[in-house]
C-alpha positions as CSV (number, residue, x, y, z in Angstrom):
1,M,120.8,67.5,-34.5
2,S,117.8,69.8,-34.1
3,D,114.7,68.7,-32.2
4,E,112.7,69.2,-35.4
5,I,114.8,66.6,-37.4
6,R,114.6,64.2,-34.5
7,K,110.8,64.4,-34.6
8,V,110.6,63.8,-38.3
9,R,112.9,60.8,-38.0
10,K,110.8,59.4,-35.2
11,V,107.6,59.9,-37.1
12,R,109.0,58.2,-40.3
13,S,110.3,55.2,-38.3
14,D,106.9,54.8,-36.5
15,K,105.0,54.8,-39.8
16,G,106.4,51.4,-41.0
17,I,109.3,52.6,-43.2
18,K,111.6,49.7,-43.5
19,R,115.1,50.1,-42.1
20,P,118.0,47.9,-43.0
21,G,118.3,44.8,-40.7
22,I,114.8,45.1,-39.4
23,G,111.8,42.8,-40.3
24,N,111.7,40.2,-43.0
25,A,113.0,42.3,-45.9
26,G,115.3,40.3,-48.2
27,K,114.7,36.9,-46.6
28,G,112.9,35.5,-49.6
29,R,111.3,32.0,-50.0
30,V,112.6,29.0,-48.0
31,K,114.9,26.9,-50.1
32,G,113.1,24.2,-52.0
33,V,109.6,25.8,-51.8
34,Q,108.2,26.4,-55.3
35,N,106.7,29.6,-56.5
36,K,102.9,29.5,-56.3
37,V,102.6,30.1,-60.1
38,T,105.1,27.4,-60.9
39,K,103.4,24.9,-58.7
40,A,100.0,25.7,-60.2
41,L,101.3,25.5,-63.7
42,K,102.9,22.1,-63.0
43,E,99.6,20.8,-61.6
44,Q,97.8,22.0,-64.7
45,I,100.3,20.4,-67.1
46,L,100.0,17.1,-65.2
47,G,96.2,17.3,-65.2
48,A,96.2,17.9,-69.0
49,L,98.6,15.0,-69.5
50,E,96.3,12.7,-67.4
51,E,93.3,13.8,-69.5
52,K,95.2,12.9,-72.7
53,G,96.0,9.4,-71.5
54,G,99.2,9.8,-69.5
55,Q,102.1,7.5,-70.3
56,K,100.3,6.0,-73.4
57,W,99.9,9.5,-74.9
58,L,103.5,10.3,-74.2
59,A,104.6,7.1,-76.0
60,E,102.5,8.1,-79.0
61,Q,104.1,11.6,-79.0
62,M,107.6,10.0,-79.0
63,D,106.7,8.5,-82.4
64,A,104.9,11.6,-83.7
65,N,107.2,14.3,-82.4
66,P,110.6,12.8,-81.5
67,T,112.5,16.1,-81.4
68,A,110.0,17.7,-79.0
69,M,109.9,14.6,-76.8
70,L,113.7,14.4,-76.6
71,T,113.9,18.0,-75.7
72,L,111.4,17.4,-72.9
73,I,113.4,14.3,-71.7
74,G,116.6,16.4,-71.7
75,R,114.9,19.0,-69.4
76,V,113.5,16.6,-66.9
77,L,116.4,14.1,-66.5
78,P,118.8,14.9,-63.6
79,T,121.5,17.3,-64.7
80,T,124.2,16.1,-62.3
81,I,126.5,13.4,-63.6
82,N,129.1,11.8,-61.3
83,A,132.2,11.1,-63.3
84,N,135.9,10.7,-62.7
85,V,137.6,12.1,-65.7
86,N,141.3,11.7,-66.4
87,A,142.3,14.5,-68.7
88,R,145.5,13.0,-70.1
89,N,145.7,12.1,-73.8
90,L,145.4,8.4,-74.5
91,T,146.1,6.6,-77.7
92,D,143.3,4.5,-79.2
93,D,144.9,1.3,-77.9
94,E,145.3,2.7,-74.4
95,A,141.7,3.9,-74.4
96,R,140.4,0.5,-75.4
97,E,142.6,-1.2,-72.8
98,R,141.3,1.1,-70.1
99,L,137.7,0.6,-71.2
100,E,138.2,-3.2,-71.0
101,Q,139.6,-2.8,-67.5
102,L,136.6,-0.7,-66.4
103,E,134.1,-3.2,-67.9
104,A,135.8,-6.0,-66.1
105,E,135.4,-4.3,-62.7
């Protein structure tokens, strides 16, 4: 490699050009930390809800706009369900019997 190419490479690396494996490039946000915009938006939504009457207003909206409220509930409820599913086919009688056993436990 010529001395001229070496000089160019040295100058470029000294000027702050990112090289793979160096610095904080690609590390991203720490897990669990919200985006600033998301955090601010949530605070604004909660503030507006409080101004409208909070829980009482939400109850009124459930009567006035049930579809929208059920959509909201579906988005805020936990999405993880712990279930033990046995995939074999049961007859109706077997299913009722199993259900009765589970309810007795």
